[in-house]
RONUMI-807133 format. One line per field, with one value per atom (N, C-alpha, C): residue in one letter; atom name; x, y, z. Coordinates in nm, 2 decimals. Example, Ala and Ser with C-alpha at 12.3 -4.5 7.8 and 13.67 -1.06 7.14 Angstrom:
<recs>
resn = (A_A_A_S_S_S)
name = (N_CA_C_N_CA_C)
X = (1.32_1.23_1.32_1.28_1.37_1.29)
Y = (-0.57_-0.45_-0.33_-0.22_-0.11_0.00)
Z = (0.78_0.78_0.78_0.71_0.71_0.79)
</recs>
This chain:
<recs>
resn = (M_M_M_L_L_L_T_T_T_I_I_I_H_H_H_A_A_A_A_A_A_P_P_P_L_L_L_V_V_V_L_L_L_P_P_P_A_A_A_G_G_G_A_A_A_A_A_A_P_P_P_G_G_G_M_M_M_D_D_D_G_G_G_P_P_P_V_V_V_V_V_V_D_D_D_G_G_G_A_A_A_F_F_F_V_V_V_D_D_D_G_G_G_A_A_A_V_V_V_V_V_V_V_V_V_D_D_D_G_G_G_D_D_D_R_R_R_I_I_I_T_T_T_S_S_S_V_V_V_G_G_G_P_P_P_Y_Y_Y_E_E_E_D_D_D_A_A_A_V_V_V_D_D_D_S_S_S_A_A_A_P_P_P_G_G_G_A_A_A_R_R_R_V_V_V_R_R_R_R_R_R_W_W_W_P_P_P_G_G_G_V_V_V_L_L_L_T_T_T_P_P_P_G_G_G_L_L_L_R_R_R_Q_Q_Q_W_W_W_H_H_H_P_P_P_L_L_L_W_W_W_L_L_L_L_L_L_R_R_R_Q_Q_Q_C_C_C_Y_Y_Y_H_H_H_P_P_P_D_D_D_P_P_P_R_R_R_E_E_E_A_A_A_G_G_G_E_E_E_L_L_L_G_G_G_E_E_E_Q_Q_Q_P_P_P_L_L_L_W_W_W_G_G_G_E_E_E_R_R_R_L_L_L_A_A_A_A_A_A_L_L_L_G_G_G_D_D_D_L_L_L_T_T_T_E_E_E_T_T_T_R_R_R_W_W_W_S_S_S_G_G_G_S_S_S_V_V_V_R_R_R_R_R_R_G_G_G_V_V_V_Q_Q_Q_R_R_R_M_M_M_L_L_L_R_R_R_Y_Y_Y_G_G_G_T_T_T_T_T_T_A_A_A_V_V_V_A_A_A_S_S_S_P_P_P_G_G_G_A_A_A_R_R_R_F_F_F_R_R_R_D_D_D_P_P_P_L_L_L_V_V_V_A_A_A_T_T_T_A_A_A_V_V_V_A_A_A_R_R_R_S_S_S_G_G_G_L_L_L_T_T_T_V_V_V_V_V_V_G_G_G_T_T_T_T_T_T_G_G_G_A_A_A_P_P_P_G_G_G_T_T_T_L_L_L_L_L_L_G_G_G_E_E_E_R_R_R_P_P_P_D_D_D_L_L_L_D_D_D_P_P_P_F_F_F_A_A_A_E_E_E_G_G_G_Y_Y_Y_D_D_D_L_L_L_A_A_A_G_G_G_T_T_T_V_V_V_H_H_H_G_G_G_P_P_P_L_L_L_T_T_T_V_V_V_G_G_G_G_G_G_R_R_R_A_A_A_D_D_D_L_L_L_A_A_A_V_V_V_F_F_F_D_D_D_V_V_V_P_P_P_D_D_D_G_G_G_T_T_T_A_A_A_L_L_L_R_R_R_E_E_E_H_H_H_G_G_G_A_A_A_V_V_V_T_T_T_C_C_C_V_V_V_A_A_A_T_T_T_V_V_V_L_L_L_A_A_A_G_G_G_R_R_R_L_L_L_V_V_V_Y_Y_Y_R_R_R_S_S_S_R_R_R)
name = (N_CA_C_N_CA_C_N_CA_C_N_CA_C_N_CA_C_N_CA_C_N_CA_C_N_CA_C_N_CA_C_N_CA_C_N_CA_C_N_CA_C_N_CA_C_N_CA_C_N_CA_C_N_CA_C_N_CA_C_N_CA_C_N_CA_C_N_CA_C_N_CA_C_N_CA_C_N_CA_C_N_CA_C_N_CA_C_N_CA_C_N_CA_C_N_CA_C_N_CA_C_N_CA_C_N_CA_C_N_CA_C_N_CA_C_N_CA_C_N_CA_C_N_CA_C_N_CA_C_N_CA_C_N_CA_C_N_CA_C_N_CA_C_N_CA_C_N_CA_C_N_CA_C_N_CA_C_N_CA_C_N_CA_C_N_CA_C_N_CA_C_N_CA_C_N_CA_C_N_CA_C_N_CA_C_N_CA_C_N_CA_C_N_CA_C_N_CA_C_N_CA_C_N_CA_C_N_CA_C_N_CA_C_N_CA_C_N_CA_C_N_CA_C_N_CA_C_N_CA_C_N_CA_C_N_CA_C_N_CA_C_N_CA_C_N_CA_C_N_CA_C_N_CA_C_N_CA_C_N_CA_C_N_CA_C_N_CA_C_N_CA_C_N_CA_C_N_CA_C_N_CA_C_N_CA_C_N_CA_C_N_CA_C_N_CA_C_N_CA_C_N_CA_C_N_CA_C_N_CA_C_N_CA_C_N_CA_C_N_CA_C_N_CA_C_N_CA_C_N_CA_C_N_CA_C_N_CA_C_N_CA_C_N_CA_C_N_CA_C_N_CA_C_N_CA_C_N_CA_C_N_CA_C_N_CA_C_N_CA_C_N_CA_C_N_CA_C_N_CA_C_N_CA_C_N_CA_C_N_CA_C_N_CA_C_N_CA_C_N_CA_C_N_CA_C_N_CA_C_N_CA_C_N_CA_C_N_CA_C_N_CA_C_N_CA_C_N_CA_C_N_CA_C_N_CA_C_N_CA_C_N_CA_C_N_CA_C_N_CA_C_N_CA_C_N_CA_C_N_CA_C_N_CA_C_N_CA_C_N_CA_C_N_CA_C_N_CA_C_N_CA_C_N_CA_C_N_CA_C_N_CA_C_N_CA_C_N_CA_C_N_CA_C_N_CA_C_N_CA_C_N_CA_C_N_CA_C_N_CA_C_N_CA_C_N_CA_C_N_CA_C_N_CA_C_N_CA_C_N_CA_C_N_CA_C_N_CA_C_N_CA_C_N_CA_C_N_CA_C_N_CA_C_N_CA_C_N_CA_C_N_CA_C_N_CA_C_N_CA_C_N_CA_C_N_CA_C_N_CA_C_N_CA_C_N_CA_C_N_CA_C_N_CA_C_N_CA_C_N_CA_C_N_CA_C_N_CA_C_N_CA_C_N_CA_C_N_CA_C_N_CA_C_N_CA_C_N_CA_C_N_CA_C_N_CA_C_N_CA_C_N_CA_C_N_CA_C_N_CA_C_N_CA_C_N_CA_C_N_CA_C_N_CA_C_N_CA_C_N_CA_C_N_CA_C_N_CA_C_N_CA_C_N_CA_C_N_CA_C_N_CA_C_N_CA_C_N_CA_C_N_CA_C_N_CA_C_N_CA_C_N_CA_C_N_CA_C_N_CA_C_N_CA_C_N_CA_C_N_CA_C_N_CA_C_N_CA_C_N_CA_C_N_CA_C_N_CA_C_N_CA_C_N_CA_C_N_CA_C_N_CA_C_N_CA_C_N_CA_C_N_CA_C_N_CA_C_N_CA_C_N_CA_C_N_CA_C_N_CA_C_N_CA_C)
X = (0.99_0.94_0.82_0.81_0.70_0.59_0.47_0.35_0.24_0.17_0.05_-0.07_-0.16_-0.29_-0.39_-0.45_-0.54_-0.68_-0.78_-0.92_-1.01_-1.13_-1.22_-1.26_-1.26_-1.30_-1.21_-1.14_-1.06_-1.13_-1.17_-1.24_-1.14_-1.08_-0.98_-1.05_-1.18_-1.25_-1.21_-1.20_-1.16_-1.05_-1.03_-0.92_-0.79_-0.70_-0.57_-0.47_-0.38_-0.28_-0.19_-0.16_-0.06_-0.13_-0.27_-0.33_-0.32_-0.31_-0.30_-0.42_-0.46_-0.56_-0.70_-0.80_-0.94_-1.00_-1.08_-1.16_-1.30_-1.38_-1.52_-1.60_-1.67_-1.75_-1.66_-1.54_-1.45_-1.39_-1.39_-1.34_-1.26_-1.16_-1.09_-1.14_-1.20_-1.25_-1.12_-1.11_-0.99_-0.87_-0.87_-0.77_-0.67_-0.57_-0.46_-0.39_-0.33_-0.25_-0.12_-0.01_0.12_0.18_0.24_0.30_0.44_0.52_0.67_0.70_0.73_0.75_0.62_0.62_0.49_0.43_0.47_0.41_0.35_0.25_0.18_0.26_0.29_0.37_0.28_0.16_0.07_-0.07_-0.17_-0.31_-0.36_-0.42_-0.47_-0.51_-0.52_-0.56_-0.46_-0.50_-0.41_-0.30_-0.33_-0.23_-0.12_-0.15_-0.05_0.03_-0.03_0.05_0.15_0.11_0.21_0.32_0.29_0.40_0.49_0.44_0.52_0.60_0.56_0.63_0.66_0.74_0.77_0.84_0.79_0.85_0.79_0.69_0.63_0.54_0.53_0.44_0.30_0.21_0.07_-0.02_-0.10_-0.21_-0.34_-0.42_-0.55_-0.66_-0.74_-0.85_-0.99_-1.09_-1.22_-1.28_-1.38_-1.46_-1.40_-1.41_-1.37_-1.25_-1.16_-1.04_-1.06_-1.04_-1.06_-0.95_-0.94_-0.85_-0.90_-0.80_-0.84_-0.94_-1.02_-1.13_-1.09_-1.17_-1.14_-1.25_-1.20_-1.29_-1.30_-1.42_-1.43_-1.42_-1.46_-1.48_-1.39_-1.26_-1.18_-1.17_-1.16_-1.15_-1.27_-1.39_-1.51_-1.50_-1.47_-1.46_-1.36_-1.25_-1.14_-1.14_-1.21_-1.21_-1.35_-1.45_-1.59_-1.65_-1.57_-1.61_-1.50_-1.54_-1.45_-1.45_-1.34_-1.33_-1.28_-1.37_-1.33_-1.21_-1.13_-1.03_-1.10_-1.04_-1.10_-1.13_-1.04_-1.06_-1.18_-1.23_-1.35_-1.48_-1.47_-1.58_-1.70_-1.66_-1.77_-1.85_-1.79_-1.86_-1.92_-1.84_-1.87_-1.91_-1.90_-1.93_-1.81_-1.83_-1.72_-1.74_-1.85_-1.88_-1.84_-1.81_-1.77_-1.88_-1.84_-1.93_-1.93_-2.04_-2.05_-2.17_-2.18_-2.29_-2.30_-2.42_-2.44_-2.36_-2.34_-2.26_-2.11_-2.06_-1.93_-1.92_-2.02_-2.02_-2.03_-2.09_-2.10_-1.97_-1.87_-1.74_-1.66_-1.71_-1.64_-1.52_-1.43_-1.31_-1.21_-1.18_-1.08_-0.94_-0.85_-0.71_-0.65_-0.54_-0.48_-0.44_-0.39_-0.35_-0.46_-0.58_-0.70_-0.74_-0.74_-0.78_-0.68_-0.55_-0.45_-0.48_-0.51_-0.54_-0.67_-0.77_-0.89_-0.86_-0.78_-0.75_-0.68_-0.58_-0.51_-0.61_-0.70_-0.79_-0.89_-0.92_-1.01_-0.95_-0.82_-0.74_-0.74_-0.72_-0.72_-0.86_-0.96_-1.10_-1.12_-1.07_-1.08_-1.02_-0.90_-0.83_-0.92_-1.00_-1.09_-1.20_-1.22_-1.32_-1.26_-1.14_-1.07_-1.02_-1.02_-0.98_-0.83_-0.78_-0.64_-0.61_-0.71_-0.70_-0.80_-0.75_-0.84_-0.83_-0.95_-0.95_-0.94_-0.87_-0.86_-0.83_-0.88_-0.85_-0.70_-0.66_-0.52_-0.44_-0.50_-0.44_-0.34_-0.38_-0.30_-0.39_-0.35_-0.43_-0.36_-0.43_-0.37_-0.38_-0.47_-0.48_-0.36_-0.27_-0.15_-0.17_-0.28_-0.30_-0.34_-0.43_-0.47_-0.36_-0.28_-0.17_-0.07_-0.04_0.06_0.01_-0.11_-0.17_-0.18_-0.23_-0.24_-0.10_-0.01_0.13_0.19_0.17_0.23_0.16_0.03_-0.04_0.00_0.04_0.07_-0.04_-0.16_-0.27_-0.23_-0.29_-0.27_-0.36_-0.31_-0.40_-0.43_-0.55_-0.59_-0.68_-0.70_-0.78_-0.93_-1.01_-1.15_-1.23_-1.16_-1.23_-1.33_-1.45_-1.55_-1.62_-1.58_-1.64_-1.79_-1.87_-2.01_-2.02_-2.12_-2.12_-2.18_-2.26_-2.32_-2.30_-2.30_-2.29_-2.43_-2.42_-2.54_-2.57_-2.69_-2.73_-2.69_-2.69_-2.65_-2.50_-2.42_-2.28_-2.22_-2.10_-2.03_-2.01_-2.00_-1.99_-1.85_-1.80_-1.67_-1.67_-1.78_-1.80_-1.80_-1.70_-1.70_-1.81_-1.87_-1.99_-2.11_-2.11_-2.23_-2.26_-2.16_-2.19_-2.28_-2.30_-2.39_-2.33_-2.19_-2.13_-2.11_-2.09_-2.05_-1.91_-1.86_-1.72_-1.62_-1.64_-1.55_-1.55_-1.66_-1.67_-1.62_-1.60_-1.56_-1.41_-1.35_-1.20_-1.13_-1.00_-0.92_-0.87_-0.85_-0.81_-0.81_-0.80_-0.80_-0.66_-0.67_-0.55_-0.47_-0.35_-0.26_-0.12_-0.07_0.06_0.16_0.24_0.34_0.28_0.15_0.09_0.12_0.09_0.11_0.01_0.06_-0.02_-0.11_-0.22_-0.33_-0.45_-0.48_-0.58_-0.68_-0.80_-0.89_-0.96_-0.99_-1.06_-1.19_-1.30_-1.43_-1.49_-1.55_-1.61_-1.75_-1.76_-1.89_-1.86_-1.97_-1.95_-1.92_-1.97_-1.95_-1.97_-1.95_-1.96_-2.10_-2.20_-2.34_-2.35_-2.31_-2.32_-2.23_-2.12_-2.03_-2.10_-2.16_-2.23_-2.35_-2.42_-2.53_-2.50_-2.39_-2.35_-2.25_-2.17_-2.08_-1.95_-1.86_-1.72_-1.71_-1.82_-1.81_-1.77_-1.78_-1.75_-1.60_-1.52_-1.37_-1.31_-1.22_-1.14_-1.00_-0.95_-0.81_-0.79_-0.69_-0.65_-0.50_-0.45_-0.31_-0.28_-0.18_-0.15_0.00_0.02_0.16_0.23_0.16_0.22_0.22_0.18_0.18_0.04_0.03_-0.10_-0.12_-0.21_-0.23_-0.35_-0.44_-0.56_-0.60_-0.63_-0.70_-0.79_-0.90_-1.00_-0.99_-0.91_-0.90_-0.76)
Y = (-1.06_-1.20_-1.20_-1.29_-1.30_-1.37_-1.32_-1.38_-1.38_-1.49_-1.50_-1.50_-1.40_-1.40_-1.45_-1.56_-1.63_-1.63_-1.63_-1.63_-1.68_-1.74_-1.79_-1.68_-1.56_-1.45_-1.33_-1.27_-1.15_-1.04_-0.93_-0.82_-0.70_-0.68_-0.57_-0.43_-0.42_-0.30_-0.19_-0.23_-0.13_-0.19_-0.12_-0.16_-0.14_-0.24_-0.23_-0.27_-0.18_-0.21_-0.32_-0.41_-0.52_-0.65_-0.65_-0.78_-0.88_-1.01_-1.11_-1.21_-1.27_-1.38_-1.32_-1.41_-1.37_-1.31_-1.20_-1.14_-1.16_-1.23_-1.26_-1.16_-1.07_-0.97_-0.88_-0.85_-0.77_-0.84_-0.98_-1.05_-1.17_-1.21_-1.34_-1.44_-1.55_-1.67_-1.75_-1.79_-1.86_-1.78_-1.66_-1.56_-1.54_-1.46_-1.43_-1.30_-1.25_-1.13_-1.16_-1.14_-1.16_-1.03_-1.04_-0.93_-0.95_-0.85_-0.85_-0.73_-0.75_-0.64_-0.56_-0.44_-0.36_-0.33_-0.41_-0.38_-0.50_-0.48_-0.59_-0.61_-0.74_-0.78_-0.84_-0.90_-0.95_-0.97_-0.96_-0.99_-1.08_-1.19_-1.28_-1.41_-1.51_-1.65_-1.71_-1.79_-1.85_-1.93_-2.01_-2.09_-2.01_-1.89_-1.80_-1.74_-1.71_-1.66_-1.76_-1.88_-1.98_-2.00_-1.99_-2.01_-1.89_-1.77_-1.65_-1.63_-1.70_-1.68_-1.81_-1.89_-2.02_-2.00_-2.08_-2.08_-1.97_-1.89_-1.79_-1.85_-1.78_-1.81_-1.79_-1.89_-1.88_-1.86_-1.76_-1.74_-1.75_-1.85_-1.88_-1.82_-1.74_-1.68_-1.72_-1.72_-1.75_-1.63_-1.65_-1.53_-1.45_-1.32_-1.22_-1.13_-1.12_-1.03_-0.91_-0.79_-0.66_-0.57_-0.45_-0.35_-0.31_-0.24_-0.19_-0.07_-0.05_0.04_0.18_0.28_0.42_0.47_0.52_0.58_0.73_0.79_0.93_1.01_0.95_1.03_0.99_0.97_0.93_1.02_1.15_1.25_1.24_1.23_1.22_1.10_0.99_0.86_0.86_0.93_0.92_1.03_1.14_1.25_1.29_1.24_1.26_1.13_1.03_0.90_0.85_0.79_0.73_0.58_0.52_0.38_0.31_0.25_0.20_0.10_0.11_0.01_-0.12_-0.24_-0.37_-0.38_-0.31_-0.32_-0.24_-0.15_-0.08_-0.14_-0.25_-0.31_-0.34_-0.39_-0.42_-0.30_-0.18_-0.06_0.02_0.02_0.11_0.03_-0.10_-0.18_-0.18_-0.23_-0.24_-0.15_-0.09_-0.01_0.14_0.21_0.35_0.43_0.53_0.62_0.75_0.81_0.95_1.02_1.15_1.23_1.23_1.20_1.21_1.11_1.00_0.90_0.94_1.01_1.06_1.17_1.26_1.38_1.33_1.22_1.17_1.12_1.10_1.06_1.18_1.30_1.42_1.46_1.54_1.58_1.47_1.41_1.30_1.36_1.30_1.34_1.31_1.37_1.35_1.20_1.14_1.00_0.91_0.94_0.86_0.87_1.00_1.02_0.95_0.96_0.90_0.75_0.68_0.54_0.51_0.60_0.58_0.59_0.69_0.71_0.59_0.53_0.41_0.30_0.28_0.17_0.19_0.32_0.35_0.31_0.34_0.31_0.16_0.08_-0.06_-0.12_-0.05_-0.09_-0.07_0.04_0.06_-0.05_-0.09_-0.20_-0.33_-0.35_-0.46_-0.46_-0.34_-0.32_-0.31_-0.35_-0.35_-0.21_-0.12_0.02_0.03_0.08_0.11_0.25_0.33_0.47_0.56_0.67_0.76_0.90_0.97_1.10_1.22_1.32_1.44_1.56_1.68_1.79_1.81_1.83_1.85_1.72_1.61_1.48_1.48_1.56_1.56_1.59_1.54_1.57_1.67_1.77_1.87_1.83_1.74_1.69_1.61_1.64_1.56_1.42_1.39_1.26_1.17_1.22_1.15_1.13_1.24_1.23_1.13_1.12_1.03_0.88_0.86_0.72_0.67_0.76_0.72_0.69_0.78_0.76_0.63_0.60_0.47_0.35_0.36_0.25_0.22_0.32_0.30_0.32_0.36_0.40_0.51_0.50_0.61_0.72_0.85_0.96_1.02_1.04_1.09_1.22_1.29_1.41_1.38_1.49_1.47_1.50_1.52_1.54_1.43_1.46_1.36_1.30_1.35_1.31_1.35_1.27_1.31_1.43_1.52_1.65_1.63_1.53_1.51_1.37_1.35_1.22_1.14_1.01_0.93_0.88_0.90_0.86_0.95_0.90_0.99_1.01_0.92_0.93_0.86_0.88_0.80_0.66_0.57_0.42_0.38_0.29_0.23_0.15_0.11_0.04_0.14_0.14_0.24_0.22_0.10_0.08_0.16_0.21_0.28_0.40_0.46_0.57_0.54_0.42_0.38_0.36_0.37_0.35_0.20_0.17_0.03_0.01_-0.11_-0.14_-0.04_-0.02_0.08_0.21_0.26_0.39_0.39_0.27_0.26_0.23_0.17_0.15_0.28_0.28_0.39_0.39_0.27_0.26_0.11_0.08_-0.06_-0.13_-0.27_-0.34_-0.32_-0.27_-0.24_-0.29_-0.36_-0.41_-0.29_-0.30_-0.19_-0.10_-0.11_-0.03_-0.09_0.00_-0.05_-0.16_-0.26_-0.38_-0.35_-0.29_-0.26_-0.35_-0.45_-0.55_-0.57_-0.62_-0.66_-0.79_-0.87_-1.00_-1.01_-1.05_-1.05_-1.19_-1.24_-1.38_-1.37_-1.34_-1.33_-1.40_-1.44_-1.51_-1.42_-1.30_-1.21_-1.06_-0.98_-0.83_-0.79_-0.85_-0.81_-0.84_-0.96_-0.99_-0.90_-0.86_-0.77_-0.64_-0.58_-0.45_-0.47_-0.58_-0.61_-0.62_-0.70_-0.73_-0.64_-0.57_-0.47_-0.52_-0.43_-0.46_-0.53_-0.55_-0.62_-0.77_-0.81_-0.95_-0.96_-0.86_-0.86_-0.97_-1.05_-1.15_-1.12_-1.03_-1.00_-0.86_-0.79_-0.66_-0.66_-0.63_-0.62_-0.48_-0.42_-0.28_-0.27_-0.22_-0.21_-0.34_-0.45_-0.58_-0.65_-0.58_-0.64_-0.69_-0.80_-0.85_-0.79_-0.69_-0.61_-0.65_-0.73_-0.78_-0.91_-1.01_-1.13_-1.18_-1.23_-1.28_-1.43_-1.50_-1.64_-1.69)
Z = (0.54_0.53_0.44_0.34_0.25_0.32_0.30_0.36_0.26_0.25_0.16_0.25_0.23_0.30_0.20_0.23_0.14_0.20_0.12_0.16_0.05_0.09_-0.02_-0.12_-0.07_-0.17_-0.13_-0.24_-0.22_-0.30_-0.24_-0.30_-0.31_-0.42_-0.43_-0.41_-0.43_-0.41_-0.51_-0.63_-0.74_-0.82_-0.93_-1.03_-0.96_-0.96_-0.91_-1.01_-1.05_-1.15_-1.10_-1.20_-1.16_-1.12_-1.12_-1.08_-1.19_-1.15_-1.25_-1.23_-1.34_-1.32_-1.34_-1.36_-1.39_-1.26_-1.29_-1.18_-1.21_-1.12_-1.14_-1.06_-1.13_-1.06_-0.97_-1.01_-0.93_-0.81_-0.81_-0.70_-0.75_-0.66_-0.69_-0.60_-0.66_-0.58_-0.55_-0.42_-0.37_-0.41_-0.36_-0.39_-0.28_-0.31_-0.22_-0.24_-0.14_-0.15_-0.09_-0.17_-0.13_-0.07_0.05_0.12_0.14_0.11_0.14_0.22_0.35_0.44_0.45_0.42_0.43_0.30_0.19_0.06_0.00_-0.09_-0.16_-0.29_-0.31_-0.43_-0.54_-0.50_-0.60_-0.54_-0.62_-0.59_-0.69_-0.66_-0.76_-0.70_-0.79_-0.75_-0.65_-0.56_-0.46_-0.53_-0.63_-0.69_-0.75_-0.81_-0.87_-0.76_-0.64_-0.53_-0.48_-0.47_-0.42_-0.52_-0.65_-0.75_-0.75_-0.72_-0.72_-0.60_-0.49_-0.36_-0.29_-0.35_-0.29_-0.15_-0.06_0.08_0.16_0.11_0.19_0.30_0.41_0.52_0.46_0.49_0.44_0.56_0.56_0.65_0.58_0.62_0.56_0.65_0.58_0.66_0.60_0.69_0.64_0.58_0.49_0.45_0.34_0.36_0.26_0.30_0.21_0.24_0.15_0.22_0.15_0.19_0.12_0.17_0.31_0.38_0.51_0.50_0.60_0.60_0.65_0.62_0.66_0.76_0.87_0.97_0.95_0.93_0.90_1.03_1.15_1.27_1.38_1.36_1.47_1.59_1.56_1.67_1.76_1.70_1.79_1.87_1.81_1.88_1.99_1.97_2.06_2.17_2.14_2.24_2.29_2.23_2.28_2.33_2.33_2.39_2.48_2.59_2.68_2.67_2.64_2.63_2.76_2.83_2.96_2.96_3.07_3.09_3.13_3.09_3.12_3.27_3.35_3.50_3.55_3.46_3.49_3.44_3.37_3.30_3.40_3.52_3.62_3.65_3.65_3.69_3.57_3.46_3.34_3.22_3.22_3.10_3.01_2.89_2.79_2.67_2.66_2.54_2.56_2.46_2.48_2.54_2.63_2.70_2.63_2.61_2.56_2.62_2.59_2.63_2.78_2.84_2.98_3.06_3.00_3.07_3.08_2.98_2.99_3.09_3.08_3.17_3.32_3.34_3.48_3.54_3.45_3.50_3.56_3.53_3.58_3.50_3.55_3.48_3.48_3.37_3.36_3.35_3.41_3.41_3.27_3.24_3.11_3.10_3.21_3.21_3.17_3.23_3.20_3.06_3.01_2.87_2.78_2.81_2.72_2.71_2.82_2.82_2.74_2.75_2.67_2.52_2.48_2.34_2.29_2.36_2.31_2.30_2.39_2.38_2.26_2.24_2.13_1.99_1.98_1.86_1.84_1.95_1.94_1.90_1.95_1.91_1.76_1.71_1.56_1.48_1.53_1.46_1.45_1.56_1.56_1.45_1.40_1.30_1.16_1.14_1.01_0.97_1.06_1.02_1.00_0.89_0.87_0.84_0.81_0.78_0.86_0.91_0.98_0.92_0.92_0.85_0.95_0.91_0.98_0.89_0.91_0.82_0.81_0.69_0.67_0.68_0.70_0.72_0.84_0.95_1.07_1.19_1.31_1.43_1.51_1.56_1.64_1.79_1.82_1.96_1.99_2.08_2.10_2.15_2.23_2.27_2.15_2.07_1.95_1.85_1.83_1.73_1.77_1.90_1.95_1.94_1.98_1.97_1.83_1.74_1.60_1.54_1.56_1.51_1.56_1.68_1.74_1.68_1.65_1.59_1.45_1.38_1.23_1.14_1.20_1.11_1.02_0.89_0.80_0.82_0.82_0.84_0.70_0.67_0.54_0.56_0.46_0.47_0.47_0.48_0.50_0.37_0.26_0.13_0.10_0.08_0.05_0.18_0.30_0.42_0.43_0.49_0.51_0.60_0.57_0.64_0.78_0.81_0.94_0.98_1.11_1.17_1.15_1.14_1.13_1.27_1.31_1.44_1.55_1.68_1.79_1.80_1.74_1.75_1.64_1.60_1.50_1.55_1.46_1.50_1.47_1.56_1.53_1.40_1.35_1.23_1.11_1.02_0.91_0.82_0.81_0.72_0.77_0.90_0.95_0.87_0.79_0.71_0.59_0.56_0.45_0.32_0.31_0.18_0.15_0.02_-0.01_0.02_-0.02_0.01_-0.05_-0.18_-0.25_-0.19_-0.13_-0.07_0.08_0.13_0.27_0.29_0.19_0.20_0.17_0.22_0.19_0.04_-0.01_-0.15_-0.19_-0.32_-0.35_-0.32_-0.32_-0.31_-0.44_-0.42_-0.53_-0.52_-0.63_-0.63_-0.61_-0.51_-0.48_-0.37_-0.34_-0.24_-0.10_0.01_0.14_0.17_0.25_0.28_0.40_0.37_0.47_0.43_0.50_0.47_0.59_0.55_0.66_0.61_0.70_0.67_0.75_0.69_0.75_0.73_0.84_0.84_0.78_0.65_0.58_0.44_0.37_0.25_0.13_0.13_0.01_0.05_-0.05_-0.02_0.02_-0.03_0.02_0.17_0.21_0.35_0.44_0.38_0.46_0.48_0.38_0.40_0.49_0.49_0.57_0.72_0.75_0.88_0.94_0.85_0.90_0.94_0.98_1.02_1.15_1.23_1.35_1.32_1.19_1.15_1.13_1.15_1.13_1.21_1.14_1.21_1.21_1.12_1.12_1.05_1.10_1.04_1.03_0.91_0.87_0.84_0.91_0.90_0.86_0.74_0.69_0.70_0.66_0.66_0.80_0.91_1.04_1.08_1.13_1.18_1.32_1.32_1.44_1.52_1.45_1.52_1.46_1.54_1.50_1.61_1.57_1.67_1.69_1.61_1.63_1.59)
</recs>
């Protein structure tokens, strides 16, 4: 099914072959991305998208549409942090537990860890993440490997990864590493490429870097809308 994802500002985050229309400072104002199945068929002005895909479903988003983001530290987030079940929120809160708070939970069963890993993956999607990094582009931990494979997240290598974590622990927000948008996405929006997109309720790229991926309102993974906040 053809879908047009439209936003006031589309930031391809780099040169993408096959783009049509004028790009202002690397962005399409009143832009759109046309998706057919799991692939991008065009990136450009909204009017051109409508002309190229008559009858397509249109999803209009606020703010900025970008490529999906890359998380450098998924294994740490998923196996060194415990993501509480909503039924545990009254006792444990809603934020990931690590360090002493994680140790206080004692030895967790594999079933409990498996649930935590699944919830952690879902939390990543809430931050516009569509790619996760691991040495050799694969996970040896079976719980993580299974959850990531079922989610559809792309697994990439760690070439170019920061050598040390920032702060006490890695952040669910990929922008926490301090990179700009081009350094935080897995790759640019490319005609013929996989339809991995994220949308953030901010006015421009500067505001996105300032406020971070917590402003995510939608994540599209291989053409599937896997998260929306509204």
